[in-house]
PDB file of N, CA, C and O in Angstrom, chain B, residues numbered from 101:
ATOM      1  N   UNK B 101       1.987 -45.704 -74.253  1.00  0.00           N
ATOM      2  CA  UNK B 101       2.960 -46.706 -74.646  1.00  0.00           C
ATOM      3  C   UNK B 101       3.349 -47.542 -73.422  1.00  0.00           C
ATOM      4  O   UNK B 101       3.471 -47.022 -72.313  1.00  0.00           O
ATOM      5  N   UNK B 102       3.536 -48.811 -73.639  1.00  0.00           N
ATOM      6  CA  UNK B 102       3.900 -49.718 -72.556  1.00  0.00           C
ATOM      7  C   UNK B 102       5.369 -49.501 -72.188  1.00  0.00           C
ATOM      8  O   UNK B 102       6.224 -49.349 -73.061  1.00  0.00           O
ATOM      9  N   UNK B 103       5.642 -49.491 -70.905  1.00  0.00           N
ATOM     10  CA  UNK B 103       7.000 -49.309 -70.420  1.00  0.00           C
ATOM     11  C   UNK B 103       7.853 -50.553 -70.717  1.00  0.00           C
ATOM     12  O   UNK B 103       7.334 -51.665 -70.820  1.00  0.00           O
ATOM     13  N   UNK B 104       9.150 -50.346 -70.851  1.00  0.00           N
ATOM     14  CA  UNK B 104      10.080 -51.431 -71.157  1.00  0.00           C
ATOM     15  C   UNK B 104      10.005 -52.531 -70.103  1.00  0.00           C
ATOM     16  O   UNK B 104      10.022 -53.713 -70.449  1.00  0.00           O
ATOM     17  N   UNK B 105       9.924 -52.170 -68.843  1.00  0.00           N
ATOM     18  CA  UNK B 105       9.884 -53.185 -67.780  1.00  0.00           C
ATOM     19  C   UNK B 105       8.625 -54.049 -67.885  1.00  0.00           C
ATOM     20  O   UNK B 105       8.671 -55.247 -67.605  1.00  0.00           O
ATOM     21  N   UNK B 106       7.502 -53.446 -68.288  1.00  0.00           N
ATOM     22  CA  UNK B 106       6.273 -54.211 -68.459  1.00  0.00           C
ATOM     23  C   UNK B 106       6.382 -55.154 -69.654  1.00  0.00           C
ATOM     24  O   UNK B 106       5.923 -56.295 -69.594  1.00  0.00           O
ATOM     25  N   UNK B 107       6.989 -54.677 -70.736  1.00  0.00           N
ATOM     26  CA  UNK B 107       7.212 -55.532 -71.896  1.00  0.00           C
ATOM     27  C   UNK B 107       8.090 -56.727 -71.534  1.00  0.00           C
ATOM     28  O   UNK B 107       7.830 -57.852 -71.961  1.00  0.00           O
ATOM     29  N   UNK B 108       9.126 -56.475 -70.747  1.00  0.00           N
ATOM     30  CA  UNK B 108      10.016 -57.554 -70.336  1.00  0.00           C
ATOM     31  C   UNK B 108       9.279 -58.562 -69.456  1.00  0.00           C
ATOM     32  O   UNK B 108       9.522 -59.765 -69.551  1.00  0.00           O
ATOM     33  N   UNK B 109       8.395 -58.081 -68.614  1.00  0.00           N
ATOM     34  CA  UNK B 109       7.595 -58.958 -67.765  1.00  0.00           C
ATOM     35  C   UNK B 109       6.653 -59.818 -68.618  1.00  0.00           C
ATOM     36  O   UNK B 109       6.496 -61.013 -68.365  1.00  0.00           O
ATOM     37  N   UNK B 110       6.035 -59.207 -69.617  1.00  0.00           N
ATOM     38  CA  UNK B 110       5.164 -59.951 -70.532  1.00  0.00           C
ATOM     39  C   UNK B 110       5.966 -61.027 -71.253  1.00  0.00           C
ATOM     40  O   UNK B 110       5.522 -62.168 -71.379  1.00  0.00           O
ATOM     41  N   UNK B 111       7.146 -60.654 -71.722  1.00  0.00           N
ATOM     42  CA  UNK B 111       8.012 -61.612 -72.417  1.00  0.00           C
ATOM     43  C   UNK B 111       8.350 -62.797 -71.514  1.00  0.00           C
ATOM     44  O   UNK B 111       8.252 -63.952 -71.926  1.00  0.00           O
ATOM     45  N   UNK B 112       8.745 -62.500 -70.291  1.00  0.00           N
ATOM     46  CA  UNK B 112       9.116 -63.564 -69.362  1.00  0.00           C
ATOM     47  C   UNK B 112       7.939 -64.488 -69.063  1.00  0.00           C
ATOM     48  O   UNK B 112       8.102 -65.705 -68.978  1.00  0.00           O
ATOM     49  N   UNK B 113       6.761 -63.906 -68.906  1.00  0.00           N
ATOM     50  CA  UNK B 113       5.560 -64.697 -68.638  1.00  0.00           C
ATOM     51  C   UNK B 113       5.231 -65.591 -69.824  1.00  0.00           C
ATOM     52  O   UNK B 113       4.913 -66.767 -69.646  1.00  0.00           O
ATOM     53  N   UNK B 114       5.303 -65.046 -71.027  1.00  0.00           N
ATOM     54  CA  UNK B 114       5.041 -65.837 -72.232  1.00  0.00           C
ATOM     55  C   UNK B 114       6.051 -66.972 -72.386  1.00  0.00           C
ATOM     56  O   UNK B 114       5.680 -68.097 -72.722  1.00  0.00           O
ATOM     57  N   UNK B 115       7.319 -66.679 -72.142  1.00  0.00           N
ATOM     58  CA  UNK B 115       8.352 -67.704 -72.268  1.00  0.00           C
ATOM     59  C   UNK B 115       8.106 -68.846 -71.279  1.00  0.00           C
ATOM     60  O   UNK B 115       8.207 -70.017 -71.644  1.00  0.00           O
ATOM     61  N   UNK B 116       7.786 -68.508 -70.037  1.00  0.00           N
ATOM     62  CA  UNK B 116       7.518 -69.547 -69.039  1.00  0.00           C
ATOM     63  C   UNK B 116       6.339 -70.413 -69.466  1.00  0.00           C
ATOM     64  O   UNK B 116       6.380 -71.636 -69.329  1.00  0.00           O
ATOM     65  N   UNK B 117       5.292 -69.780 -69.981  1.00  0.00           N
ATOM     66  CA  UNK B 117       4.107 -70.523 -70.408  1.00  0.00           C
ATOM     67  C   UNK B 117       4.434 -71.434 -71.589  1.00  0.00           C
ATOM     68  O   UNK B 117       4.001 -72.585 -71.619  1.00  0.00           O
ATOM     69  N   UNK B 118       5.186 -70.935 -72.550  1.00  0.00           N
ATOM     70  CA  UNK B 118       5.557 -71.736 -73.718  1.00  0.00           C
ATOM     71  C   UNK B 118       6.372 -72.948 -73.282  1.00  0.00           C
ATOM     72  O   UNK B 118       6.114 -74.070 -73.718  1.00  0.00           O
ATOM     73  N   UNK B 119       7.348 -72.713 -72.426  1.00  0.00           N
ATOM     74  CA  UNK B 119       8.215 -73.811 -71.989  1.00  0.00           C
ATOM     75  C   UNK B 119       7.462 -74.847 -71.161  1.00  0.00           C
ATOM     76  O   UNK B 119       7.817 -76.026 -71.159  1.00  0.00           O
ATOM     77  N   UNK B 120       6.432 -74.407 -70.465  1.00  0.00           N
ATOM     78  CA  UNK B 120       5.670 -75.344 -69.634  1.00  0.00           C
ATOM     79  C   UNK B 120       4.505 -75.988 -70.397  1.00  0.00           C
ATOM     80  O   UNK B 120       3.880 -76.921 -69.894  1.00  0.00           O
ATOM     81  N   UNK B 121       4.212 -75.499 -71.599  1.00  0.00           N
ATOM     82  CA  UNK B 121       3.129 -76.044 -72.396  1.00  0.00           C
ATOM     83  C   UNK B 121       1.761 -75.497 -72.041  1.00  0.00           C
ATOM     84  O   UNK B 121       0.744 -76.042 -72.472  1.00  0.00           O
ATOM     85  N   UNK B 122       1.722 -74.428 -71.264  1.00  0.00           N
ATOM     86  CA  UNK B 122       0.473 -73.810 -70.848  1.00  0.00           C
ATOM     87  C   UNK B 122       0.042 -72.783 -71.889  1.00  0.00           C
ATOM     88  O   UNK B 122       0.858 -71.983 -72.347  1.00  0.00           O
ATOM     89  N   UNK B 123      -1.233 -72.800 -72.263  1.00  0.00           N
ATOM     90  CA  UNK B 123      -1.731 -71.836 -73.244  1.00  0.00           C
ATOM     91  C   UNK B 123      -2.467 -70.672 -72.595  1.00  0.00           C
ATOM     92  O   UNK B 123      -2.775 -69.688 -73.268  1.00  0.00           O
ATOM     93  N   UNK B 124      -2.750 -70.765 -71.314  1.00  0.00           N
ATOM     94  CA  UNK B 124      -3.427 -69.678 -70.603  1.00  0.00           C
ATOM     95  C   UNK B 124      -2.375 -68.908 -69.798  1.00  0.00           C
ATOM     96  O   UNK B 124      -1.620 -69.479 -69.010  1.00  0.00           O
ATOM     97  N   UNK B 125      -2.354 -67.594 -70.025  1.00  0.00           N
ATOM     98  CA  UNK B 125      -1.340 -66.744 -69.403  1.00  0.00           C
ATOM     99  C   UNK B 125      -2.031 -65.640 -68.605  1.00  0.00           C
ATOM    100  O   UNK B 125      -2.951 -64.985 -69.095  1.00  0.00           O
ATOM    101  N   UNK B 126      -1.578 -65.448 -67.381  1.00  0.00           N
ATOM    102  CA  UNK B 126      -2.110 -64.386 -66.525  1.00  0.00           C
ATOM    103  C   UNK B 126      -1.104 -63.243 -66.499  1.00  0.00           C
ATOM    104  O   UNK B 126       0.018 -63.387 -66.013  1.00  0.00           O
ATOM    105  N   UNK B 127      -1.532 -62.111 -67.031  1.00  0.00           N
ATOM    106  CA  UNK B 127      -0.711 -60.912 -66.955  1.00  0.00           C
ATOM    107  C   UNK B 127      -1.198 -60.093 -65.763  1.00  0.00           C
ATOM    108  O   UNK B 127      -2.094 -60.533 -65.043  1.00  0.00           O
ATOM    109  N   UNK B 128      -0.644 -58.951 -65.550  1.00  0.00           N
ATOM    110  CA  UNK B 128      -0.981 -58.130 -64.390  1.00  0.00           C
ATOM    111  C   UNK B 128      -2.472 -57.861 -64.288  1.00  0.00           C
ATOM    112  O   UNK B 128      -3.065 -58.057 -63.227  1.00  0.00           O
ATOM    113  N   UNK B 129      -3.082 -57.420 -65.368  1.00  0.00           N
ATOM    114  CA  UNK B 129      -4.477 -56.986 -65.314  1.00  0.00           C
ATOM    115  C   UNK B 129      -5.437 -57.853 -66.122  1.00  0.00           C
ATOM    116  O   UNK B 129      -6.629 -57.551 -66.180  1.00  0.00           O
ATOM    117  N   UNK B 130      -4.946 -58.921 -66.745  1.00  0.00           N
ATOM    118  CA  UNK B 130      -5.828 -59.733 -67.574  1.00  0.00           C
ATOM    119  C   UNK B 130      -5.252 -61.123 -67.792  1.00  0.00           C
ATOM    120  O   UNK B 130      -4.063 -61.367 -67.585  1.00  0.00           O
ATOM    121  N   UNK B 131      -6.122 -62.019 -68.211  1.00  0.00           N
ATOM    122  CA  UNK B 131      -5.706 -63.370 -68.578  1.00  0.00           C
ATOM    123  C   UNK B 131      -5.984 -63.566 -70.059  1.00  0.00           C
ATOM    124  O   UNK B 131      -6.980 -63.074 -70.587  1.00  0.00           O
ATOM    125  N   UNK B 132      -5.092 -64.290 -70.720  1.00  0.00           N
ATOM    126  CA  UNK B 132      -5.238 -64.564 -72.144  1.00  0.00           C
ATOM    127  C   UNK B 132      -5.059 -66.063 -72.349  1.00  0.00           C
ATOM    128  O   UNK B 132      -4.124 -66.665 -71.822  1.00  0.00           O
ATOM    129  N   UNK B 133      -5.966 -66.655 -73.121  1.00  0.00           N
ATOM    130  CA  UNK B 133      -5.800 -68.051 -73.502  1.00  0.00           C
ATOM    131  C   UNK B 133      -5.549 -68.092 -75.002  1.00  0.00           C
ATOM    132  O   UNK B 133      -6.394 -67.684 -75.799  1.00  0.00           O
ATOM    133  N   UNK B 134      -4.387 -68.585 -75.372  1.00  0.00           N
ATOM    134  CA  UNK B 134      -3.992 -68.653 -76.775  1.00  0.00           C
ATOM    135  C   UNK B 134      -4.520 -69.938 -77.397  1.00  0.00           C
ATOM    136  O   UNK B 134      -4.691 -70.942 -76.704  1.00  0.00           O
ATOM    137  N   UNK B 135      -4.777 -69.910 -78.693  1.00  0.00           N
ATOM    138  CA  UNK B 135      -5.285 -71.077 -79.405  1.00  0.00           C
ATOM    139  C   UNK B 135      -4.222 -72.159 -79.576  1.00  0.00           C
ATOM    140  O   UNK B 135      -4.529 -73.350 -79.612  1.00  0.00           O
ATOM    141  N   UNK B 136      -2.971 -71.724 -79.681  1.00  0.00           N
ATOM    142  CA  UNK B 136      -1.893 -72.689 -79.913  1.00  0.00           C
ATOM    143  C   UNK B 136      -0.567 -72.114 -79.405  1.00  0.00           C
ATOM    144  O   UNK B 136      -0.448 -70.922 -79.123  1.00  0.00           O
ATOM    145  N   UNK B 137       0.403 -72.989 -79.303  1.00  0.00           N
ATOM    146  CA  UNK B 137       1.753 -72.562 -78.934  1.00  0.00           C
ATOM    147  C   UNK B 137       2.316 -71.664 -80.030  1.00  0.00           C
ATOM    148  O   UNK B 137       3.064 -70.731 -79.737  1.00  0.00           O
ATOM    149  N   UNK B 138       1.969 -71.930 -81.285  1.00  0.00           N
ATOM    150  CA  UNK B 138       2.423 -71.069 -82.396  1.00  0.00           C
ATOM    151  C   UNK B 138       1.913 -69.642 -82.229  1.00  0.00           C
ATOM    152  O   UNK B 138       2.644 -68.687 -82.492  1.00  0.00           O
ATOM    153  N   UNK B 139       0.661 -69.492 -81.794  1.00  0.00           N
ATOM    154  CA  UNK B 139       0.129 -68.152 -81.527  1.00  0.00           C
ATOM    155  C   UNK B 139       0.927 -67.472 -80.425  1.00  0.00           C
ATOM    156  O   UNK B 139       1.178 -66.268 -80.475  1.00  0.00           O
ATOM    157  N   UNK B 140       1.318 -68.248 -79.443  1.00  0.00           N
ATOM    158  CA  UNK B 140       2.103 -67.687 -78.343  1.00  0.00           C
ATOM    159  C   UNK B 140       3.479 -67.261 -78.841  1.00  0.00           C
ATOM    160  O   UNK B 140       3.994 -66.219 -78.435  1.00  0.00           O
ATOM    161  N   UNK B 141       4.067 -68.056 -79.708  1.00  0.00           N
ATOM    162  CA  UNK B 141       5.379 -67.711 -80.266  1.00  0.00           C
ATOM    163  C   UNK B 141       5.302 -66.437 -81.101  1.00  0.00           C
ATOM    164  O   UNK B 141       6.221 -65.617 -81.080  1.00  0.00           O
ATOM    165  N   UNK B 142       4.203 -66.273 -81.834  1.00  0.00           N
ATOM    166  CA  UNK B 142       4.011 -65.047 -82.613  1.00  0.00           C
ATOM    167  C   UNK B 142       3.872 -63.843 -81.684  1.00  0.00           C
ATOM    168  O   UNK B 142       4.437 -62.781 -81.946  1.00  0.00           O
ATOM    169  N   UNK B 143       3.124 -64.012 -80.607  1.00  0.00           N
ATOM    170  CA  UNK B 143       2.975 -62.935 -79.625  1.00  0.00           C
ATOM    171  C   UNK B 143       4.328 -62.617 -78.994  1.00  0.00           C
ATOM    172  O   UNK B 143       4.653 -61.449 -78.777  1.00  0.00           O
ATOM    173  N   UNK B 144       5.109 -63.638 -78.703  1.00  0.00           N
ATOM    174  CA  UNK B 144       6.436 -63.439 -78.119  1.00  0.00           C
ATOM    175  C   UNK B 144       7.337 -62.681 -79.089  1.00  0.00           C
ATOM    176  O   UNK B 144       8.089 -61.801 -78.670  1.00  0.00           O
ATOM    177  N   UNK B 145       7.273 -63.007 -80.367  1.00  0.00           N
ATOM    178  CA  UNK B 145       8.070 -62.295 -81.371  1.00  0.00           C
ATOM    179  C   UNK B 145       7.660 -60.827 -81.431  1.00  0.00           C
ATOM    180  O   UNK B 145       8.513 -59.949 -81.557  1.00  0.00           O
ATOM    181  N   UNK B 146       6.356 -60.557 -81.341  1.00  0.00           N
ATOM    182  CA  UNK B 146       5.876 -59.172 -81.333  1.00  0.00           C
ATOM    183  C   UNK B 146       6.389 -58.421 -80.108  1.00  0.00           C
ATOM    184  O   UNK B 146       6.814 -57.270 -80.208  1.00  0.00           O
ATOM    185  N   UNK B 147       6.348 -59.075 -78.961  1.00  0.00           N
ATOM    186  CA  UNK B 147       6.829 -58.439 -77.727  1.00  0.00           C
ATOM    187  C   UNK B 147       8.327 -58.171 -77.837  1.00  0.00           C
ATOM    188  O   UNK B 147       8.794 -57.096 -77.461  1.00  0.00           O
ATOM    189  N   UNK B 148       9.082 -59.141 -78.349  1.00  0.00           N
ATOM    190  CA  UNK B 148      10.525 -58.939 -78.515  1.00  0.00           C
ATOM    191  C   UNK B 148      10.823 -57.777 -79.462  1.00  0.00           C
ATOM    192  O   UNK B 148      11.779 -57.030 -79.257  1.00  0.00           O
ATOM    193  N   UNK B 149      10.004 -57.632 -80.494  1.00  0.00           N
ATOM    194  CA  UNK B 149      10.165 -56.519 -81.430  1.00  0.00           C
ATOM    195  C   UNK B 149       9.915 -55.181 -80.726  1.00  0.00           C
ATOM    196  O   UNK B 149      10.655 -54.218 -80.927  1.00  0.00           O
ATOM    197  N   UNK B 150       8.876 -55.135 -79.907  1.00  0.00           N
ATOM    198  CA  UNK B 150       8.572 -53.910 -79.158  1.00  0.00           C
ATOM    199  C   UNK B 150       9.671 -53.589 -78.146  1.00  0.00           C
ATOM    200  O   UNK B 150       9.999 -52.422 -77.928  1.00  0.00           O
ATOM    201  N   UNK B 151      10.237 -54.624 -77.530  1.00  0.00           N
ATOM    202  CA  UNK B 151      11.347 -54.414 -76.589  1.00  0.00           C
ATOM    203  C   UNK B 151      12.538 -53.817 -77.330  1.00  0.00           C
ATOM    204  O   UNK B 151      13.187 -52.898 -76.830  1.00  0.00           O
ATOM    205  N   UNK B 152      12.822 -54.335 -78.513  1.00  0.00           N
ATOM    206  CA  UNK B 152      13.939 -53.814 -79.307  1.00  0.00           C
ATOM    207  C   UNK B 152      13.720 -52.344 -79.645  1.00  0.00           C
ATOM    208  O   UNK B 152      14.648 -51.538 -79.570  1.00  0.00           O
ATOM    209  N   UNK B 153      12.476 -51.996 -80.022  1.00  0.00           N
ATOM    210  CA  UNK B 153      12.170 -50.597 -80.339  1.00  0.00           C
ATOM    211  C   UNK B 153      12.316 -49.708 -79.109  1.00  0.00           C
ATOM    212  O   UNK B 153      12.875 -48.614 -79.187  1.00  0.00           O
ATOM    213  N   UNK B 154      11.812 -50.181 -77.980  1.00  0.00           N
ATOM    214  CA  UNK B 154      11.845 -49.392 -76.748  1.00  0.00           C
ATOM    215  C   UNK B 154      13.257 -49.244 -76.197  1.00  0.00           C
ATOM    216  O   UNK B 154      13.555 -48.288 -75.481  1.00  0.00           O
ATOM    217  N   UNK B 155      14.116 -50.187 -76.532  1.00  0.00           N
ATOM    218  CA  UNK B 155      15.493 -50.150 -76.026  1.00  0.00           C
ATOM    219  C   UNK B 155      16.365 -49.164 -76.789  1.00  0.00           C
ATOM    220  O   UNK B 155      17.466 -48.833 -76.348  1.00  0.00           O
ATOM    221  N   UNK B 156      15.886 -48.702 -77.914  1.00  0.00           N
ATOM    222  CA  UNK B 156      16.656 -47.756 -78.703  1.00  0.00           C
ATOM    223  C   UNK B 156      17.572 -48.465 -79.673  1.00  0.00           C
ATOM    224  O   UNK B 156      17.650 -49.694 -79.690  1.00  0.00           O
ATOM    225  N   UNK B 157      18.260 -47.688 -80.475  1.00  0.00           N
ATOM    226  CA  UNK B 157      19.129 -48.290 -81.488  1.00  0.00           C
ATOM    227  C   UNK B 157      20.305 -49.029 -80.860  1.00  0.00           C
ATOM    228  O   UNK B 157      20.846 -48.630 -79.828  1.00  0.00           O
ATOM    229  N   UNK B 158      20.676 -50.111 -81.516  1.00  0.00           N
ATOM    230  CA  UNK B 158      21.837 -50.877 -81.071  1.00  0.00           C
ATOM    231  C   UNK B 158      23.073 -50.141 -81.556  1.00  0.00           C
ATOM    232  O   UNK B 158      23.202 -49.859 -82.748  1.00  0.00           O
ATOM    233  N   UNK B 159      23.984 -49.828 -80.639  1.00  0.00           N
ATOM    234  CA  UNK B 159      25.179 -49.113 -81.079  1.00  0.00           C
ATOM    235  C   UNK B 159      25.992 -49.970 -82.050  1.00  0.00           C
ATOM    236  O   UNK B 159      26.187 -51.168 -81.845  1.00  0.00           O
ATOM    237  N   UNK B 160      26.451 -49.323 -83.098  1.00  0.00           N
ATOM    238  CA  UNK B 160      27.265 -50.064 -84.060  1.00  0.00           C
ATOM    239  C   UNK B 160      28.660 -50.247 -83.479  1.00  0.00           C
ATOM    240  O   UNK B 160      29.136 -49.439 -82.681  1.00  0.00           O
ATOM    241  N   UNK B 161      29.284 -51.304 -83.890  1.00  0.00           N
ATOM    242  CA  UNK B 161      30.646 -51.549 -83.421  1.00  0.00           C
ATOM    243  C   UNK B 161      31.500 -51.899 -84.628  1.00  0.00           C
ATOM    244  O   UNK B 161      30.997 -52.334 -85.664  1.00  0.00           O
ATOM    245  N   UNK B 162      32.773 -51.705 -84.474  1.00  0.00           N
ATOM    246  CA  UNK B 162      33.690 -52.049 -85.542  1.00  0.00           C
ATOM    247  C   UNK B 162      35.030 -52.387 -84.920  1.00  0.00           C
ATOM    248  O   UNK B 162      35.309 -52.035 -83.773  1.00  0.00           O
ATOM    249  N   UNK B 163      35.837 -53.061 -85.679  1.00  0.00           N
ATOM    250  CA  UNK B 163      37.182 -53.425 -85.236  1.00  0.00           C
ATOM    251  C   UNK B 163      38.184 -52.733 -86.133  1.00  0.00           C
ATOM    252  O   UNK B 163      37.960 -52.566 -87.332  1.00  0.00           O
ATOM    253  N   UNK B 164      39.267 -52.342 -85.548  1.00  0.00           N
ATOM    254  CA  UNK B 164      40.330 -51.692 -86.297  1.00  0.00           C
ATOM    255  C   UNK B 164      41.574 -52.568 -86.152  1.00  0.00           C
ATOM    256  O   UNK B 164      42.047 -52.811 -85.041  1.00  0.00           O
ATOM    257  N   UNK B 165      42.086 -53.027 -87.261  1.00  0.00           N
ATOM    258  CA  UNK B 165      43.283 -53.849 -87.247  1.00  0.00           C
ATOM    259  C   UNK B 165      44.433 -53.020 -87.802  1.00  0.00           C
ATOM    260  O   UNK B 165      44.289 -52.338 -88.816  1.00  0.00           O
ATOM    261  N   UNK B 166      45.564 -53.087 -87.132  1.00  0.00           N
ATOM    262  CA  UNK B 166      46.762 -52.383 -87.597  1.00  0.00           C
ATOM    263  C   UNK B 166      47.857 -53.415 -87.836  1.00  0.00           C
ATOM    264  O   UNK B 166      48.074 -54.312 -87.022  1.00  0.00           O
ATOM    265  N   UNK B 167      48.537 -53.272 -88.960  1.00  0.00           N
ATOM    266  CA  UNK B 167      49.596 -54.194 -89.304  1.00  0.00           C
ATOM    267  C   UNK B 167      50.879 -53.414 -89.534  1.00  0.00           C
ATOM    268  O   UNK B 167      50.864 -52.281 -90.016  1.00  0.00           O
ATOM    269  N   UNK B 168      51.960 -54.030 -89.188  1.00  0.00           N
ATOM    270  CA  UNK B 168      53.269 -53.405 -89.384  1.00  0.00           C
ATOM    271  C   UNK B 168      54.190 -54.410 -90.044  1.00  0.00           C
ATOM    272  O   UNK B 168      54.094 -55.611 -89.789  1.00  0.00           O
ATOM    273  N   UNK B 169      55.093 -53.915 -90.902  1.00  0.00           N
ATOM    274  CA  UNK B 169      56.056 -54.799 -91.565  1.00  0.00           C
ATOM    275  C   UNK B 169      57.425 -54.680 -90.922  1.00  0.00           C
ATOM    276  O   UNK B 169      58.441 -54.838 -91.599  1.00  0.00           O
ATOM    277  N   UNK B 170      57.465 -54.422 -89.708  1.00  0.00           N
ATOM    278  CA  UNK B 170      58.773 -54.290 -89.023  1.00  0.00           C
ATOM    279  C   UNK B 170      59.326 -55.606 -88.617  1.00  0.00           C
ATOM    280  O   UNK B 170      60.410 -55.667 -88.036  1.00  0.00           O
TER     281      UNK B 170
END
């Protein structure tokens, strides 16, 4: 399984490439040339999904409101 830090690095690299309009991305051990920016966005969504899984469950939160008639 890919480590969280590596996933984050992949995400950052993909984001930089998307924002710059580059379709060829160099990762640590390989280069990938995507067919379109849409393909890159799909890959980015997949990476973000994997990051969410690797980060564990998001803790639930709630608010408690107390009212008094004094």
